[in-house]
N, CA, C and O atoms as a CHARMM CRD file, in Angstrom:
* protein
*
  340
    1    1 UNK  N    -41.67500  -3.08800 -12.61700 PROA 1      0.00000
    2    1 UNK  CA   -40.61600  -3.18900 -13.73800 PROA 1      0.00000
    3    1 UNK  C    -39.56200  -2.20100 -13.38400 PROA 1      0.00000
    4    1 UNK  O    -38.39000  -2.53600 -13.55700 PROA 1      0.00000
    5    2 UNK  N    -39.85100  -0.96800 -12.88600 PROA 2      0.00000
    6    2 UNK  CA   -38.88000   0.02400 -12.58700 PROA 2      0.00000
    7    2 UNK  C    -37.96500  -0.55300 -11.52400 PROA 2      0.00000
    8    2 UNK  O    -36.75100  -0.40400 -11.65900 PROA 2      0.00000
    9    3 UNK  N    -38.45800  -1.20500 -10.47000 PROA 3      0.00000
   10    3 UNK  CA   -37.70700  -1.77500  -9.41200 PROA 3      0.00000
   11    3 UNK  C    -36.66400  -2.73300  -9.96800 PROA 3      0.00000
   12    3 UNK  O    -35.49900  -2.68700  -9.57500 PROA 3      0.00000
   13    4 UNK  N    -37.07800  -3.58500 -10.86800 PROA 4      0.00000
   14    4 UNK  CA   -36.18900  -4.54000 -11.51100 PROA 4      0.00000
   15    4 UNK  C    -35.05100  -3.91300 -12.31600 PROA 4      0.00000
   16    4 UNK  O    -33.90000  -4.34800 -12.31200 PROA 4      0.00000
   17    5 UNK  N    -35.47700  -2.84500 -13.01200 PROA 5      0.00000
   18    5 UNK  CA   -34.38000  -2.14300 -13.70800 PROA 5      0.00000
   19    5 UNK  C    -33.39300  -1.47200 -12.81100 PROA 5      0.00000
   20    5 UNK  O    -32.19800  -1.44100 -13.10500 PROA 5      0.00000
   21    6 UNK  N    -33.86900  -0.93900 -11.73000 PROA 6      0.00000
   22    6 UNK  CA   -32.86800  -0.33700 -10.79300 PROA 6      0.00000
   23    6 UNK  C    -32.00700  -1.33800 -10.10900 PROA 6      0.00000
   24    6 UNK  O    -30.85200  -1.06600  -9.78000 PROA 6      0.00000
   25    7 UNK  N    -32.57600  -2.53000  -9.88700 PROA 7      0.00000
   26    7 UNK  CA   -31.79000  -3.60900  -9.18600 PROA 7      0.00000
   27    7 UNK  C    -30.67700  -4.15100 -10.18700 PROA 7      0.00000
   28    7 UNK  O    -29.53700  -4.37200  -9.77800 PROA 7      0.00000
   29    8 UNK  N    -31.01800  -4.34000 -11.41100 PROA 8      0.00000
   30    8 UNK  CA   -30.03100  -4.71100 -12.41100 PROA 8      0.00000
   31    8 UNK  C    -28.98700  -3.61700 -12.61300 PROA 8      0.00000
   32    8 UNK  O    -27.79900  -3.93400 -12.67200 PROA 8      0.00000
   33    9 UNK  N    -29.33000  -2.48000 -12.71100 PROA 9      0.00000
   34    9 UNK  CA   -28.36500  -1.28800 -12.83000 PROA 9      0.00000
   35    9 UNK  C    -27.48500  -1.28300 -11.55500 PROA 9      0.00000
   36    9 UNK  O    -26.27600  -1.07100 -11.64300 PROA 9      0.00000
   37   10 UNK  N    -28.01000  -1.48400 -10.53600 PROA 10     0.00000
   38   10 UNK  CA   -27.21600  -1.39000  -9.24500 PROA 10     0.00000
   39   10 UNK  C    -26.23400  -2.60100  -9.20600 PROA 10     0.00000
   40   10 UNK  O    -25.09100  -2.41500  -8.79000 PROA 10     0.00000
   41   11 UNK  N    -26.63800  -3.83600  -9.62600 PROA 11     0.00000
   42   11 UNK  CA   -25.78000  -4.99800  -9.80700 PROA 11     0.00000
   43   11 UNK  C    -24.70600  -4.73100 -10.75700 PROA 11     0.00000
   44   11 UNK  O    -23.55100  -4.98200 -10.41400 PROA 11     0.00000
   45   12 UNK  N    -24.95100  -4.25400 -11.90500 PROA 12     0.00000
   46   12 UNK  CA   -23.93300  -3.87900 -12.94300 PROA 12     0.00000
   47   12 UNK  C    -23.00000  -2.93500 -12.37600 PROA 12     0.00000
   48   12 UNK  O    -21.79200  -3.14900 -12.47700 PROA 12     0.00000
   49   13 UNK  N    -23.46400  -1.87300 -11.76700 PROA 13     0.00000
   50   13 UNK  CA   -22.54300  -0.86300 -11.19400 PROA 13     0.00000
   51   13 UNK  C    -21.68900  -1.42900 -10.14100 PROA 13     0.00000
   52   13 UNK  O    -20.50300  -1.10200 -10.11900 PROA 13     0.00000
   53   14 UNK  N    -22.18100  -2.27900  -9.22700 PROA 14     0.00000
   54   14 UNK  CA   -21.42100  -2.93800  -8.25700 PROA 14     0.00000
   55   14 UNK  C    -20.32700  -3.79100  -8.76400 PROA 14     0.00000
   56   14 UNK  O    -19.20400  -3.80700  -8.26000 PROA 14     0.00000
   57   15 UNK  N    -20.71400  -4.53800  -9.83400 PROA 15     0.00000
   58   15 UNK  CA   -19.69900  -5.50100 -10.44300 PROA 15     0.00000
   59   15 UNK  C    -18.54500  -4.56700 -11.09700 PROA 15     0.00000
   60   15 UNK  O    -17.36000  -4.87200 -10.95700 PROA 15     0.00000
   61   16 UNK  N    -18.92500  -3.47800 -11.77900 PROA 16     0.00000
   62   16 UNK  CA   -17.89300  -2.51700 -12.35100 PROA 16     0.00000
   63   16 UNK  C    -16.88800  -2.03800 -11.25900 PROA 16     0.00000
   64   16 UNK  O    -15.66700  -2.07200 -11.41500 PROA 16     0.00000
   65   17 UNK  N    -17.48200  -1.61600 -10.20600 PROA 17     0.00000
   66   17 UNK  CA   -16.57800  -1.11800  -9.08300 PROA 17     0.00000
   67   17 UNK  C    -15.74800  -2.25400  -8.57200 PROA 17     0.00000
   68   17 UNK  O    -14.58900  -1.98900  -8.25100 PROA 17     0.00000
   69   18 UNK  N    -16.14900  -3.39000  -8.46100 PROA 18     0.00000
   70   18 UNK  CA   -15.30700  -4.52100  -8.05300 PROA 18     0.00000
   71   18 UNK  C    -14.28200  -4.83300  -9.01700 PROA 18     0.00000
   72   18 UNK  O    -13.15400  -5.11100  -8.60700 PROA 18     0.00000
   73   19 UNK  N    -14.55400  -4.81800 -10.30600 PROA 19     0.00000
   74   19 UNK  CA   -13.55100  -5.03600 -11.26000 PROA 19     0.00000
   75   19 UNK  C    -12.48400  -4.02700 -11.27100 PROA 19     0.00000
   76   19 UNK  O    -11.30600  -4.34400 -11.43500 PROA 19     0.00000
   77   20 UNK  N    -12.91100  -2.70400 -11.08300 PROA 20     0.00000
   78   20 UNK  CA   -11.84500  -1.63800 -11.20800 PROA 20     0.00000
   79   20 UNK  C    -10.95100  -1.82400  -9.93600 PROA 20     0.00000
   80   20 UNK  O     -9.72700  -1.70000  -9.99300 PROA 20     0.00000
   81   21 UNK  N    -11.60700  -2.12000  -8.81400 PROA 21     0.00000
   82   21 UNK  CA   -10.67400  -2.20700  -7.57100 PROA 21     0.00000
   83   21 UNK  C     -9.84100  -3.40500  -7.66900 PROA 21     0.00000
   84   21 UNK  O     -8.75000  -3.37700  -7.10000 PROA 21     0.00000
   85   22 UNK  N    -10.19400  -4.44200  -8.30200 PROA 22     0.00000
   86   22 UNK  CA    -9.36700  -5.68100  -8.46500 PROA 22     0.00000
   87   22 UNK  C     -8.18800  -5.33700  -9.33900 PROA 22     0.00000
   88   22 UNK  O     -7.08600  -5.79300  -9.03300 PROA 22     0.00000
   89   23 UNK  N     -8.32100  -4.59900 -10.36200 PROA 23     0.00000
   90   23 UNK  CA    -7.31100  -4.15600 -11.32500 PROA 23     0.00000
   91   23 UNK  C     -6.30000  -3.34800 -10.54500 PROA 23     0.00000
   92   23 UNK  O     -5.10400  -3.54200 -10.76400 PROA 23     0.00000
   93   24 UNK  N     -6.70100  -2.43200  -9.62700 PROA 24     0.00000
   94   24 UNK  CA    -5.77100  -1.58200  -9.07200 PROA 24     0.00000
   95   24 UNK  C     -5.14000  -2.21200  -7.81300 PROA 24     0.00000
   96   24 UNK  O     -4.25200  -1.60100  -7.21800 PROA 24     0.00000
   97   25 UNK  N     -5.55400  -3.36200  -7.41100 PROA 25     0.00000
   98   25 UNK  CA    -4.99700  -4.03900  -6.22600 PROA 25     0.00000
   99   25 UNK  C     -3.77000  -4.78500  -6.32800 PROA 25     0.00000
  100   25 UNK  O     -3.44100  -5.59700  -5.46300 PROA 25     0.00000
  101   26 UNK  N     -3.00300  -4.51300  -7.46700 PROA 26     0.00000
  102   26 UNK  CA    -1.77800  -5.35000  -7.71300 PROA 26     0.00000
  103   26 UNK  C     -0.71700  -4.99200  -6.57000 PROA 26     0.00000
  104   26 UNK  O     -0.65200  -3.92300  -5.96200 PROA 26     0.00000
  105   27 UNK  N      0.02700  -6.01400  -6.42200 PROA 27     0.00000
  106   27 UNK  CA     1.14100  -5.86500  -5.35200 PROA 27     0.00000
  107   27 UNK  C      2.39500  -6.50300  -5.86300 PROA 27     0.00000
  108   27 UNK  O      2.35100  -7.13300  -6.92000 PROA 27     0.00000
  109   28 UNK  N      3.44400  -6.39300  -5.22700 PROA 28     0.00000
  110   28 UNK  CA     4.62000  -7.08400  -5.58300 PROA 28     0.00000
  111   28 UNK  C      5.14300  -7.77700  -4.25500 PROA 28     0.00000
  112   28 UNK  O      4.84100  -7.35300  -3.13900 PROA 28     0.00000
  113   29 UNK  N      5.90300  -8.81200  -4.45900 PROA 29     0.00000
  114   29 UNK  CA     6.64700  -9.46800  -3.33700 PROA 29     0.00000
  115   29 UNK  C      8.10200  -9.08800  -3.45000 PROA 29     0.00000
  116   29 UNK  O      8.74100  -9.19100  -4.49700 PROA 29     0.00000
  117   30 UNK  N      8.60400  -8.62600  -2.26300 PROA 30     0.00000
  118   30 UNK  CA     9.92600  -8.16300  -2.25600 PROA 30     0.00000
  119   30 UNK  C     10.63500  -9.00400  -1.17500 PROA 30     0.00000
  120   30 UNK  O     10.13100  -9.20000  -0.06900 PROA 30     0.00000
  121   31 UNK  N     11.86400  -9.50300  -1.56600 PROA 31     0.00000
  122   31 UNK  CA    12.63400 -10.36000  -0.67600 PROA 31     0.00000
  123   31 UNK  C     14.07100  -9.72200  -0.50400 PROA 31     0.00000
  124   31 UNK  O     14.65100  -9.08800  -1.38500 PROA 31     0.00000
  125   32 UNK  N     14.53300  -9.97100   0.69700 PROA 32     0.00000
  126   32 UNK  CA    15.95700  -9.68000   0.90700 PROA 32     0.00000
  127   32 UNK  C     16.49400 -10.79900   1.79700 PROA 32     0.00000
  128   32 UNK  O     16.08600 -10.89500   2.95500 PROA 32     0.00000
  129   33 UNK  N     17.38500 -11.63900   1.30400 PROA 33     0.00000
  130   33 UNK  CA    17.84400 -12.83600   2.07500 PROA 33     0.00000
  131   33 UNK  C     16.73300 -13.77200   2.07900 PROA 33     0.00000
  132   33 UNK  O     16.15900 -14.08000   1.03500 PROA 33     0.00000
  133   34 UNK  N     16.40700 -14.24100   3.23100 PROA 34     0.00000
  134   34 UNK  CA    15.28500 -15.20000   3.36100 PROA 34     0.00000
  135   34 UNK  C     14.02900 -14.60900   3.95800 PROA 34     0.00000
  136   34 UNK  O     13.20200 -15.33100   4.51500 PROA 34     0.00000
  137   35 UNK  N     13.88100 -13.32200   3.84900 PROA 35     0.00000
  138   35 UNK  CA    12.75100 -12.61400   4.32900 PROA 35     0.00000
  139   35 UNK  C     12.07100 -11.92100   3.15500 PROA 35     0.00000
  140   35 UNK  O     12.69500 -11.28400   2.30700 PROA 35     0.00000
  141   36 UNK  N     10.60200 -12.10600   3.16400 PROA 36     0.00000
  142   36 UNK  CA     9.83900 -11.53300   2.02900 PROA 36     0.00000
  143   36 UNK  C      8.69600 -10.82200   2.68600 PROA 36     0.00000
  144   36 UNK  O      8.32200 -11.08100   3.83000 PROA 36     0.00000
  145   37 UNK  N      8.13600  -9.87600   1.87600 PROA 37     0.00000
  146   37 UNK  CA     6.96700  -9.07300   2.37000 PROA 37     0.00000
  147   37 UNK  C      6.31800  -8.55800   1.10400 PROA 37     0.00000
  148   37 UNK  O      6.90900  -8.54300   0.02400 PROA 37     0.00000
  149   38 UNK  N      5.04700  -8.12600   1.28500 PROA 38     0.00000
  150   38 UNK  CA     4.24800  -7.61300   0.16400 PROA 38     0.00000
  151   38 UNK  C      4.32600  -6.10100   0.15700 PROA 38     0.00000
  152   38 UNK  O      4.40800  -5.49000   1.22300 PROA 38     0.00000
  153   39 UNK  N      4.30500  -5.52200  -0.93000 PROA 39     0.00000
  154   39 UNK  CA     4.32400  -4.01300  -1.01000 PROA 39     0.00000
  155   39 UNK  C      3.29100  -3.59500  -2.03700 PROA 39     0.00000
  156   39 UNK  O      3.21100  -4.22000  -3.09500 PROA 39     0.00000
  157   40 UNK  N      2.52200  -2.59900  -1.78400 PROA 40     0.00000
  158   40 UNK  CA     1.50900  -2.19600  -2.72200 PROA 40     0.00000
  159   40 UNK  C      2.02700  -1.22200  -3.76000 PROA 40     0.00000
  160   40 UNK  O      1.40200  -1.04900  -4.80600 PROA 40     0.00000
  161   41 UNK  N      3.10600  -0.60800  -3.50600 PROA 41     0.00000
  162   41 UNK  CA     3.76800   0.35800  -4.41700 PROA 41     0.00000
  163   41 UNK  C      5.07100  -0.20300  -4.91900 PROA 41     0.00000
  164   41 UNK  O      5.73600  -0.96200  -4.21500 PROA 41     0.00000
  165   42 UNK  N      5.44600   0.16000  -6.12900 PROA 42     0.00000
  166   42 UNK  CA     6.68700  -0.21600  -6.69500 PROA 42     0.00000
  167   42 UNK  C      7.69700   0.90100  -6.41600 PROA 42     0.00000
  168   42 UNK  O      7.61200   2.02600  -6.91000 PROA 42     0.00000
  169   43 UNK  N      8.69300   0.48100  -5.55500 PROA 43     0.00000
  170   43 UNK  CA     9.81300   1.45900  -5.20600 PROA 43     0.00000
  171   43 UNK  C     11.03700   1.05500  -5.82700 PROA 43     0.00000
  172   43 UNK  O     11.24400  -0.11000  -6.17000 PROA 43     0.00000
  173   44 UNK  N     11.88600   2.02900  -5.98600 PROA 44     0.00000
  174   44 UNK  CA    13.28000   1.80700  -6.37200 PROA 44     0.00000
  175   44 UNK  C     14.14300   1.64700  -5.15600 PROA 44     0.00000
  176   44 UNK  O     14.56000   2.63700  -4.55500 PROA 44     0.00000
  177   45 UNK  N     14.38500   0.57500  -4.82700 PROA 45     0.00000
  178   45 UNK  CA    15.20500   0.34400  -3.61100 PROA 45     0.00000
  179   45 UNK  C     16.68300   0.69700  -3.74200 PROA 45     0.00000
  180   45 UNK  O     17.22600   0.57300  -4.83900 PROA 45     0.00000
  181   46 UNK  N     17.34400   1.11900  -2.70500 PROA 46     0.00000
  182   46 UNK  CA    18.81200   1.43000  -2.83800 PROA 46     0.00000
  183   46 UNK  C     19.61600   0.15000  -3.12100 PROA 46     0.00000
  184   46 UNK  O     19.30200  -0.93200  -2.62500 PROA 46     0.00000
  185   47 UNK  N     20.58600   0.30800  -3.87600 PROA 47     0.00000
  186   47 UNK  CA    21.39700  -0.82200  -4.30700 PROA 47     0.00000
  187   47 UNK  C     22.02000  -1.62700  -3.14600 PROA 47     0.00000
  188   47 UNK  O     22.24700  -2.83200  -3.25600 PROA 47     0.00000
  189   48 UNK  N     22.29900  -0.89100  -1.98500 PROA 48     0.00000
  190   48 UNK  CA    22.80500  -1.49500  -0.81100 PROA 48     0.00000
  191   48 UNK  C     21.75400  -2.40700  -0.04300 PROA 48     0.00000
  192   48 UNK  O     22.08700  -3.21700   0.82300 PROA 48     0.00000
  193   49 UNK  N     20.50000  -2.19300  -0.44200 PROA 49     0.00000
  194   49 UNK  CA    19.40300  -2.95900   0.29100 PROA 49     0.00000
  195   49 UNK  C     19.52400  -4.46500  -0.10200 PROA 49     0.00000
  196   49 UNK  O     19.28200  -5.36200   0.70500 PROA 49     0.00000
  197   50 UNK  N     19.89200  -4.67600  -1.31600 PROA 50     0.00000
  198   50 UNK  CA    20.03000  -6.12900  -1.79200 PROA 50     0.00000
  199   50 UNK  C     18.68500  -6.79600  -1.93000 PROA 50     0.00000
  200   50 UNK  O     18.60700  -8.01200  -1.75100 PROA 50     0.00000
  201   51 UNK  N     17.64000  -6.09400  -2.23000 PROA 51     0.00000
  202   51 UNK  CA    16.29500  -6.65600  -2.38200 PROA 51     0.00000
  203   51 UNK  C     16.03600  -7.16800  -3.77400 PROA 51     0.00000
  204   51 UNK  O     16.64600  -6.68300  -4.72700 PROA 51     0.00000
  205   52 UNK  N     15.16300  -8.12000  -3.92300 PROA 52     0.00000
  206   52 UNK  CA    14.71600  -8.68100  -5.22200 PROA 52     0.00000
  207   52 UNK  C     13.22200  -8.48800  -5.23000 PROA 52     0.00000
  208   52 UNK  O     12.51900  -8.83400  -4.28000 PROA 52     0.00000
  209   53 UNK  N     12.73800  -7.90900  -6.36200 PROA 53     0.00000
  210   53 UNK  CA    11.23000  -7.59300  -6.46200 PROA 53     0.00000
  211   53 UNK  C     10.70000  -8.69500  -7.37600 PROA 53     0.00000
  212   53 UNK  O     11.24000  -8.88600  -8.46600 PROA 53     0.00000
  213   54 UNK  N      9.63800  -9.44300  -6.95900 PROA 54     0.00000
  214   54 UNK  CA     8.92000 -10.40200  -7.70400 PROA 54     0.00000
  215   54 UNK  C      7.48300  -9.93000  -8.06400 PROA 54     0.00000
  216   54 UNK  O      6.94700  -9.05200  -7.38700 PROA 54     0.00000
  217   55 UNK  N      6.89400 -10.46900  -9.05900 PROA 55     0.00000
  218   55 UNK  CA     5.48200 -10.32000  -9.28600 PROA 55     0.00000
  219   55 UNK  C      4.62700 -10.87700  -8.18500 PROA 55     0.00000
  220   55 UNK  O      5.07700 -11.72500  -7.41500 PROA 55     0.00000
  221   56 UNK  N      3.39800 -10.41600  -8.09600 PROA 56     0.00000
  222   56 UNK  CA     2.49900 -10.87900  -7.00800 PROA 56     0.00000
  223   56 UNK  C      2.19500 -12.38900  -7.14100 PROA 56     0.00000
  224   56 UNK  O      1.87700 -13.01100  -6.12800 PROA 56     0.00000
  225   57 UNK  N      2.26900 -12.96300  -8.24800 PROA 57     0.00000
  226   57 UNK  CA     2.01400 -14.38000  -8.46500 PROA 57     0.00000
  227   57 UNK  C      3.23100 -15.28400  -8.33500 PROA 57     0.00000
  228   57 UNK  O      3.15800 -16.46300  -8.68100 PROA 57     0.00000
  229   58 UNK  N      4.38800 -14.73900  -7.82700 PROA 58     0.00000
  230   58 UNK  CA     5.65100 -15.48200  -7.76200 PROA 58     0.00000
  231   58 UNK  C      5.43300 -16.53200  -6.72300 PROA 58     0.00000
  232   58 UNK  O      4.77700 -16.30800  -5.70500 PROA 58     0.00000
  233   59 UNK  N      6.02200 -17.74600  -7.00700 PROA 59     0.00000
  234   59 UNK  CA     6.03400 -18.84200  -6.05200 PROA 59     0.00000
  235   59 UNK  C      7.56600 -19.32600  -5.96300 PROA 59     0.00000
  236   59 UNK  O      8.29400 -19.40600  -6.95200 PROA 59     0.00000
  237   60 UNK  N      7.94900 -19.62900  -4.68600 PROA 60     0.00000
  238   60 UNK  CA     9.34100 -20.13000  -4.57000 PROA 60     0.00000
  239   60 UNK  C      9.40400 -21.56100  -4.85500 PROA 60     0.00000
  240   60 UNK  O      8.36700 -22.22200  -4.92300 PROA 60     0.00000
  241   61 UNK  N     10.66100 -22.12500  -5.04100 PROA 61     0.00000
  242   61 UNK  CA    10.89300 -23.37400  -5.49900 PROA 61     0.00000
  243   61 UNK  C     10.70900 -24.37900  -4.18600 PROA 61     0.00000
  244   61 UNK  O     10.56300 -23.95300  -3.04000 PROA 61     0.00000
  245   62 UNK  N     10.73800 -25.64100  -4.51300 PROA 62     0.00000
  246   62 UNK  CA    10.51200 -26.60800  -3.43500 PROA 62     0.00000
  247   62 UNK  C     11.56800 -26.69400  -2.38400 PROA 62     0.00000
  248   62 UNK  O     11.27900 -27.11400  -1.26400 PROA 62     0.00000
  249   63 UNK  N     12.86100 -26.29000  -2.71100 PROA 63     0.00000
  250   63 UNK  CA    13.92500 -26.28400  -1.73000 PROA 63     0.00000
  251   63 UNK  C     14.17900 -24.85900  -1.11000 PROA 63     0.00000
  252   63 UNK  O     15.07700 -24.72000  -0.28100 PROA 63     0.00000
  253   64 UNK  N     13.48000 -23.91600  -1.46200 PROA 64     0.00000
  254   64 UNK  CA    13.67300 -22.55500  -0.96200 PROA 64     0.00000
  255   64 UNK  C     12.72400 -22.39700   0.31100 PROA 64     0.00000
  256   64 UNK  O     11.63000 -22.96100   0.31800 PROA 64     0.00000
  257   65 UNK  N     13.12500 -21.67500   1.31600 PROA 65     0.00000
  258   65 UNK  CA    12.35200 -21.34000   2.46700 PROA 65     0.00000
  259   65 UNK  C     12.50300 -19.88200   2.75000 PROA 65     0.00000
  260   65 UNK  O     13.62400 -19.37300   2.76500 PROA 65     0.00000
  261   66 UNK  N     11.42300 -19.19300   2.97600 PROA 66     0.00000
  262   66 UNK  CA    11.38100 -17.76600   3.29300 PROA 66     0.00000
  263   66 UNK  C     10.47600 -17.52300   4.47300 PROA 66     0.00000
  264   66 UNK  O      9.52200 -18.26400   4.71100 PROA 66     0.00000
  265   67 UNK  N     10.78500 -16.47500   5.20800 PROA 67     0.00000
  266   67 UNK  CA     9.91000 -15.94100   6.34400 PROA 67     0.00000
  267   67 UNK  C      9.22500 -14.75700   5.78000 PROA 67     0.00000
  268   67 UNK  O      9.77300 -13.91800   5.06600 PROA 67     0.00000
  269   68 UNK  N      7.91600 -14.74900   6.17300 PROA 68     0.00000
  270   68 UNK  CA     7.08300 -13.58200   5.74300 PROA 68     0.00000
  271   68 UNK  C      6.94300 -12.66700   6.79600 PROA 68     0.00000
  272   68 UNK  O      6.71000 -13.11100   7.92000 PROA 68     0.00000
  273   69 UNK  N      7.05800 -11.35500   6.59700 PROA 69     0.00000
  274   69 UNK  CA     6.88600 -10.27900   7.44100 PROA 69     0.00000
  275   69 UNK  C      6.13600  -9.17700   6.81500 PROA 69     0.00000
  276   69 UNK  O      6.30000  -8.92400   5.62100 PROA 69     0.00000
  277   70 UNK  N      5.33100  -8.51600   7.54400 PROA 70     0.00000
  278   70 UNK  CA     4.50400  -7.39200   6.97600 PROA 70     0.00000
  279   70 UNK  C      4.99900  -6.07600   7.70300 PROA 70     0.00000
  280   70 UNK  O      5.39500  -6.05200   8.86800 PROA 70     0.00000
  281   71 UNK  N      4.92600  -5.04900   6.90600 PROA 71     0.00000
  282   71 UNK  CA     5.22200  -3.64400   7.43500 PROA 71     0.00000
  283   71 UNK  C      4.75100  -2.62300   6.42300 PROA 71     0.00000
  284   71 UNK  O      5.03300  -2.75700   5.23200 PROA 71     0.00000
  285   72 UNK  N      4.06300  -1.64100   6.86000 PROA 72     0.00000
  286   72 UNK  CA     3.52200  -0.58400   6.01500 PROA 72     0.00000
  287   72 UNK  C      4.58100   0.43400   5.74500 PROA 72     0.00000
  288   72 UNK  O      5.44100   0.67600   6.59200 PROA 72     0.00000
  289   73 UNK  N      4.54100   1.05400   4.55400 PROA 73     0.00000
  290   73 UNK  CA     5.40900   2.10600   4.26500 PROA 73     0.00000
  291   73 UNK  C      6.56000   1.70700   3.36900 PROA 73     0.00000
  292   73 UNK  O      6.70500   0.57900   2.89600 PROA 73     0.00000
  293   74 UNK  N      7.39300   2.77800   3.17400 PROA 74     0.00000
  294   74 UNK  CA     8.50700   2.62800   2.24300 PROA 74     0.00000
  295   74 UNK  C      9.75900   2.19200   2.97800 PROA 74     0.00000
  296   74 UNK  O     10.29800   2.97300   3.76400 PROA 74     0.00000
  297   75 UNK  N     10.22300   1.03300   2.76700 PROA 75     0.00000
  298   75 UNK  CA    11.41900   0.58400   3.49000 PROA 75     0.00000
  299   75 UNK  C     11.71700  -0.92400   3.02400 PROA 75     0.00000
  300   75 UNK  O     11.19200  -1.44800   2.04200 PROA 75     0.00000
  301   76 UNK  N     12.61600  -1.52500   3.86000 PROA 76     0.00000
  302   76 UNK  CA    12.95000  -2.95400   3.52700 PROA 76     0.00000
  303   76 UNK  C     13.49600  -3.50900   4.86200 PROA 76     0.00000
  304   76 UNK  O     13.93500  -2.77700   5.74900 PROA 76     0.00000
  305   77 UNK  N     13.44000  -4.76200   4.93500 PROA 77     0.00000
  306   77 UNK  CA    13.81300  -5.55300   6.10600 PROA 77     0.00000
  307   77 UNK  C     15.41500  -5.73400   5.99500 PROA 77     0.00000
  308   77 UNK  O     15.95200  -6.15500   4.97000 PROA 77     0.00000
  309   78 UNK  N     16.07300  -5.39200   7.09100 PROA 78     0.00000
  310   78 UNK  CA    17.59500  -5.62900   7.16900 PROA 78     0.00000
  311   78 UNK  C     17.80500  -6.28700   8.54400 PROA 78     0.00000
  312   78 UNK  O     17.85000  -5.64600   9.59400 PROA 78     0.00000
  313   79 UNK  N     17.93900  -7.72200   8.44200 PROA 79     0.00000
  314   79 UNK  CA    17.94300  -8.40600   9.72900 PROA 79     0.00000
  315   79 UNK  C     16.52000  -8.42000  10.34400 PROA 79     0.00000
  316   79 UNK  O     15.55700  -8.82400   9.69200 PROA 79     0.00000
  317   80 UNK  N     16.41800  -7.99300  11.54500 PROA 80     0.00000
  318   80 UNK  CA    15.20500  -7.85700  12.33000 PROA 80     0.00000
  319   80 UNK  C     14.72900  -6.43600  12.35900 PROA 80     0.00000
  320   80 UNK  O     13.74400  -6.16600  13.04500 PROA 80     0.00000
  321   81 UNK  N     15.35000  -5.49500  11.66800 PROA 81     0.00000
  322   81 UNK  CA    14.95100  -4.08000  11.68700 PROA 81     0.00000
  323   81 UNK  C     14.43500  -3.69100  10.34700 PROA 81     0.00000
  324   81 UNK  O     14.90200  -4.13900   9.29900 PROA 81     0.00000
  325   82 UNK  N     13.42400  -2.81400  10.42200 PROA 82     0.00000
  326   82 UNK  CA    12.81100  -2.17000   9.25900 PROA 82     0.00000
  327   82 UNK  C     13.52100  -0.96500   8.94000 PROA 82     0.00000
  328   82 UNK  O     13.54700  -0.06900   9.78400 PROA 82     0.00000
  329   83 UNK  N     14.15400  -0.80600   7.73200 PROA 83     0.00000
  330   83 UNK  CA    14.95700   0.30200   7.42300 PROA 83     0.00000
  331   83 UNK  C     14.09000   1.20900   6.42500 PROA 83     0.00000
  332   83 UNK  O     13.63300   0.75000   5.37800 PROA 83     0.00000
  333   84 UNK  N     13.91300   2.45100   6.81000 PROA 84     0.00000
  334   84 UNK  CA    13.26000   3.33900   5.90900 PROA 84     0.00000
  335   84 UNK  C     14.29900   4.25200   5.26100 PROA 84     0.00000
  336   84 UNK  O     15.38000   4.54000   5.77600 PROA 84     0.00000
  337   85 UNK  N     13.85700   4.67500   4.07900 PROA 85     0.00000
  338   85 UNK  CA    14.78000   5.68800   3.36300 PROA 85     0.00000
  339   85 UNK  C     13.99900   6.74700   2.66100 PROA 85     0.00000
  340   85 UNK  O     14.58300   7.63500   2.03900 PROA 85     0.00000
């Protein structure tokens, strides 16, 4: 019986950890021109960057086309270059 209680407590604790990590895993989609990327943190981009920040569940329209790029850190895509500030 003690083994069953420990198993149940472990399962509940594991589910709680997964739930908390899912809540903190939010991201945003940032686009400039036809290039988009995910960002984990919300930054205030410089006005000259011309970026648009969308929620993570954003979907583009049927006639829109975007290129996805990934890059870690604080910055934005400007053409083919990653600009940090």
